[in-house]
C-alpha positions as CSV (number, residue, x, y, z in Angstrom):
1,M,115.3,112.9,91.5
2,E,112.3,112.7,89.5
3,F,108.8,111.0,89.6
4,Y,106.0,110.2,87.5
5,T,102.7,108.1,87.0
6,L,102.4,104.9,84.9
7,A,98.6,105.1,85.7
8,S,96.2,107.3,87.5
9,S,92.1,106.6,87.9
10,S,89.8,104.6,89.8
11,S,90.5,101.5,87.3
12,G,94.7,101.7,88.8
13,N,97.0,103.5,90.0
14,A,100.9,103.0,90.6
15,A,103.6,105.9,90.5
16,L,107.8,105.7,90.1
17,V,109.9,108.0,92.1
18,R,113.9,107.9,91.4
19,C,117.0,108.7,93.1
20,G,120.0,107.5,91.5
21,D,120.1,104.2,91.3
22,T,116.9,103.5,93.8
23,A,113.3,103.3,92.5
24,V,110.7,102.8,94.4
25,L,106.9,102.0,93.4
26,L,104.0,103.5,94.6
27,D,101.2,101.4,94.7
28,A,100.5,98.5,92.1
29,G,96.9,98.4,90.9
30,I,97.7,97.7,87.1
31,S,98.8,94.2,85.9
32,A,102.2,93.1,86.8
33,R,102.4,92.7,82.9
34,R,101.9,96.7,82.8
35,I,104.3,97.8,85.6
36,A,107.3,95.9,83.3
37,Q,106.2,97.5,80.5
38,S,106.1,100.9,82.1
39,L,109.2,100.4,83.9
40,A,111.2,99.3,80.7
41,W,110.2,102.3,79.3
42,A,112.1,104.0,82.2
43,G,115.3,101.2,81.2
44,L,114.8,99.5,84.9
45,T,112.8,95.8,85.1
46,P,110.7,94.9,88.5
47,D,113.5,93.2,90.1
48,A,116.2,96.4,90.5
49,L,112.6,98.1,92.3
50,D,113.7,98.7,96.0
51,A,110.1,98.8,97.7
52,V,106.9,99.1,96.7
53,L,104.7,101.4,99.0
54,I,101.2,100.6,99.3
55,T,98.5,103.4,100.3
56,H,95.8,101.1,100.8
57,E,94.0,97.3,100.2
58,H,91.5,98.6,97.7
59,A,91.8,96.7,94.4
60,D,93.3,99.8,92.4
61,H,96.2,100.5,94.2
62,V,97.2,96.6,94.7
63,S,95.7,94.4,91.8
64,G,99.2,93.6,90.8
65,L,101.0,92.9,93.9
66,A,100.4,89.5,94.3
67,T,102.2,88.6,90.5
68,L,104.5,91.1,91.6
69,S,105.5,89.6,94.5
70,K,105.5,85.9,93.3
71,K,107.9,86.9,90.5
72,Y,110.3,89.4,92.2
73,A,111.3,89.7,95.9
74,V,111.0,93.3,95.8
75,P,109.9,95.1,99.6
76,V,106.6,95.9,100.0
77,Y,105.7,97.9,103.0
78,A,102.4,98.8,104.3
79,S,100.8,100.0,107.4
80,R,99.9,97.4,109.9
81,G,96.1,97.3,109.4
82,T,96.6,97.5,105.6
83,A,99.2,94.3,105.5
84,R,96.3,92.0,107.4
85,F,95.2,92.0,103.4
86,L,98.3,91.8,101.8
87,R,99.4,88.2,102.2
88,C,100.1,87.6,98.7
89,A,103.1,89.8,99.6
90,G,104.4,87.2,101.9
91,E,107.5,86.6,103.1
92,T,108.4,90.8,101.5
93,L,105.7,92.3,103.3
94,R,107.4,95.0,105.8
95,V,105.0,96.3,107.9
96,F,104.8,99.5,109.7
97,D,103.1,101.6,112.0
98,A,101.0,104.9,110.6
99,G,102.9,107.6,111.0
100,D,106.7,105.6,111.2
101,A,109.6,107.1,109.0
102,F,112.1,104.2,107.3
103,A,114.7,104.8,105.0
104,V,114.6,103.0,101.6
105,G,118.6,103.5,100.4
106,P,119.0,107.4,100.5
107,L,115.7,107.8,100.8
108,E,113.8,108.9,103.8
109,I,110.1,108.0,103.8
110,R,107.5,109.7,106.2
111,S,104.2,107.8,106.2
112,F,100.6,109.6,107.5
113,R,97.5,108.7,107.9
114,T,94.8,109.8,105.1
115,S,90.5,109.4,105.8
116,H,89.2,106.7,103.5
117,D,87.0,104.0,103.7
118,A,90.1,101.5,103.9
119,A,91.6,99.4,106.8
120,D,94.4,101.7,107.6
121,S,94.9,103.8,104.9
122,V,98.6,106.3,104.6
123,D,100.1,108.0,102.4
124,Y,104.0,109.2,102.0
125,R,106.6,112.1,101.4
126,I,109.8,110.8,100.0
127,D,112.8,113.1,100.7
128,G,116.4,112.3,98.7
129,P,119.6,114.2,99.2
130,D,118.3,116.9,96.9
131,G,114.6,116.9,97.2
132,S,111.2,115.4,98.1
133,V,107.8,114.0,96.3
134,G,105.0,113.5,98.7
135,A,101.8,111.9,97.9
136,L,98.0,112.5,98.9
137,T,95.3,110.5,97.3
138,D,92.2,108.9,98.6
139,T,91.6,110.8,101.2
140,G,88.0,112.1,102.1
141,C,89.6,115.4,103.7
142,V,92.9,117.0,104.1
143,T,94.1,115.6,107.8
144,D,96.3,117.2,110.1
145,A,98.7,114.5,109.7
146,A,98.8,114.8,105.6
147,A,99.5,118.5,106.3
148,E,102.0,118.6,108.3
149,A,104.3,115.9,106.6
150,L,103.7,117.6,103.4
151,A,104.7,121.3,104.3
152,G,107.6,122.3,102.5
153,V,107.7,119.1,100.3
154,D,109.2,119.8,96.5
155,A,106.6,117.9,94.3
156,L,103.3,116.6,94.9
157,L,101.1,114.1,93.2
158,L,97.5,115.7,94.5
159,E,94.1,113.7,94.2
160,A,91.3,115.7,92.6
161,N,88.8,113.3,92.4
162,H,86.0,115.1,91.3
163,D,83.9,118.7,90.3
164,V,81.0,118.0,92.9
165,E,78.4,119.7,90.4
166,T,79.3,117.6,88.2
167,L,79.1,114.1,91.1
168,R,76.2,115.5,92.3
169,C,73.7,115.8,88.8
170,G,75.8,112.5,87.9
171,P,74.2,109.5,87.5
172,Y,75.9,107.7,90.6
173,P,73.5,106.3,92.9
174,Y,73.0,107.9,95.9
175,Y,75.0,106.2,98.3
176,L,78.1,106.2,96.2
177,K,77.7,110.1,95.4
178,Q,77.5,110.2,99.5
179,R,80.8,107.5,100.0
180,I,82.7,109.8,97.2
181,L,81.9,113.4,99.0
182,S,82.4,112.3,102.7
183,R,85.2,112.9,105.2
184,H,86.5,108.9,103.9
185,G,85.8,109.6,100.1
186,H,88.0,111.2,97.8
187,L,89.2,114.9,97.3
188,S,87.2,117.3,94.7
189,N,88.9,120.0,92.7
190,E,87.9,122.3,95.1
191,A,89.5,120.9,98.0
192,A,92.6,120.2,95.7
193,A,93.0,123.7,95.4
194,D,93.1,124.8,98.8
195,F,95.5,122.1,99.7
196,A,97.8,123.2,96.3
197,L,97.7,126.7,97.5
198,H,98.7,125.6,101.1
199,C,101.2,123.7,99.7
200,V,102.6,126.2,97.2
201,R,102.9,128.9,99.8
202,S,105.0,126.2,101.9
203,G,107.5,125.9,98.8
204,T,106.1,123.3,96.3
205,R,106.9,124.3,93.0
206,D,105.3,121.0,91.3
207,I,102.0,120.3,91.7
208,L,100.4,116.8,89.5
209,L,96.8,116.3,90.1
210,A,96.1,112.6,90.2
211,H,93.3,109.7,90.5
212,L,90.7,112.0,88.5
213,S,87.2,110.1,88.0
214,V,86.7,109.4,84.5
215,E,82.8,110.3,85.1
216,N,83.0,113.1,87.6
217,N,85.6,115.4,85.8
218,T,87.7,116.2,83.3
219,P,91.5,117.4,82.9
220,V,90.3,121.0,82.2
221,M,88.1,120.6,85.2
222,A,91.0,120.1,87.7
223,E,93.3,122.1,86.8
224,Y,91.2,124.8,86.3
225,A,90.1,125.0,89.6
226,V,93.7,124.3,91.2
227,A,95.2,127.1,88.7
228,R,92.6,129.9,89.2
229,R,93.1,129.9,92.9
230,L,96.5,130.3,92.8
231,Q,96.4,133.0,90.3
232,A,93.9,134.4,92.2
233,V,96.7,135.0,95.2
234,G,98.6,135.6,92.1
235,L,100.8,132.6,92.7
236,S,102.2,129.1,90.1
237,V,103.7,126.5,89.8
238,R,104.4,123.5,87.3
239,L,101.2,122.3,87.2
240,G,99.7,119.0,85.3
241,V,97.3,116.2,85.2
242,A,98.3,113.0,85.5
243,P,96.7,110.3,82.6
244,K,94.8,108.0,82.8
245,D,96.1,104.7,81.6
246,R,99.3,105.9,80.5
247,I,102.6,107.3,81.5
248,S,102.8,110.6,82.7
249,E,105.5,112.8,81.9
250,V,108.2,112.7,84.5
251,H,108.9,115.5,86.8
252,A,112.4,116.0,87.9
253,V,112.9,117.4,91.3
254,C,115.4,119.6,93.3
255,R,115.7,121.9,95.9
256,P,115.9,125.6,94.3
257,S,119.3,126.9,95.3
258,P,119.7,129.4,97.6
259,S,119.5,133.3,97.0
260,F,122.1,135.4,98.2
261,V,122.1,139.2,98.0
C-alpha cells in the first residue's frame, strides 16, 4: 500500500492511494490532463482508477472532476450534501451519508465529518490488508469524528495551512483572515502539531503535511512546528511536506510487525 499527492495547495489538491491493483484518487482539484500526466508517472491511466473520493465541493478539490467524469467512467463518491454540487459526475456518482463506510476492492473506506465552510465536508480513512492511510485537510478544527476515525492510522495526510502570526500580519483582508482562523476554516501549524502528537501517540508513523498557504506559511515553518512538538516529548516520525504543484515522494504504508520478547 502506498500514497502520494499529485498537488497540494489552495490552487489545487489531489492524492493517490494504491493497494495492489486498486487505485483511489482523493479529490480532483487539478485539471484532468494533469491528473492523467501524474498517473502516467505511476504507470496508470485514469480509467484504471477504481474510485474518486471527494471531500467537498470547493474548486481546489473538484476543478478537474467534470472532464475526468466525462472522459472516464470512474465511480465518484461524495457525501449527500456535497453530491448536490457534483451533477457533472452523472451516473458515476455514489452518494453516502457522512460517517458511512464502504468498500472499494480490498480497501475499507470510512468517511467522517470535518469542520469547513462547505455544504457537507468529509475526509477519509482508508484501510487495506497491510496498512492504513488517513486524510485530514480543509477543517478549522479537529472534530471528534476525525479524532476517533484517525486513531492509530499508519500514515496521515495532515493540513498545516498557515502560521497564525504570519496570517494576522499579512495582506489578506480582515474577513478572509477571520474565515481562515475560524472553526470552519483551516488548521494552523500549531493545530496540526497538536493533532500530529495525538496521532503519533496512537501509532501513526508517517505524516505528510498538506494544503500549505503560499502567502501565510512555508514548508520550513510547518515542518518545524510539528517536529518541535513531537521532539519535546521524545517522539519522531517520518515527516514531510507535500509540494504545491508537483508529485510528492511515494509513501509506502505498512503495519509494523509484532515484536516478541
